[in-house]
N, C-alpha and C positions, 0 to 999 in steps of 0.2 A: 911809363906805361905804355907799350908798343902800341904799333897802329889794330892789331887784331885784337887784341884787350879792350877797346876802347868802342872798336864798333861791338860786340860783345855785349860790352855795355849796356849801349848805345838801344840795342839791339833789346835784349834784357830792361829796361827802363820800357820803349814801348810797350813791351808784350805787360809788362805789369799796369801800365794808366792798363790796354785795351784793356786788360782783362775785370777792373775796375770799372769799367766802363758799363761791362758787360751786366755783370756784379750790382750793383744798381740800376739797372734796366730789370735787370731778372725781378730782385725787391721790387724797384714800382710799378710794375704788372700782376708780381700778386696781389701785394698789396690792392691793387684796386681789379682785381678779380674777384678775391672773395668777400666785396661789396657786391657785386653781382649772382654770385652761386658760394656754396658752403663750402667752408674748409675743410670734411671732409669730400664734395663733390672735384672742387676740385683737386688735390689731392689722388685721387680715385684715377683721373687722367695723365696727373703724370706718371705714374705707374706704369696707368697704359702704354701711353706713349711711349716710355724709352723703353718698359717688353719689346712694343714691336720695332724697335730703331736697333736694339740691341737681336732679336732674332731677325735682321738680315742676316746680317753678316754671316750667322749659324747658317741661315738656308741656302746662303750660297759655300758653302763649307772653307768656306773661311775660317772661321774655330770651329776646332768641332770638344765637344761637348761632352 
């Protein structure tokens, strides 16, 4: 294995670990949030937030719809 391939492998491993940590944190947050609010309320806020965030590139003209 060359040095470049070893670096790519190391970067891939670090990215996978970070991804799994974010996924686990999101799972724990969702579990705790559903104890406070209803599942449909949480789902509606998630869709609203996703819509708002994805509307920013469209409003700035970065994406054409």
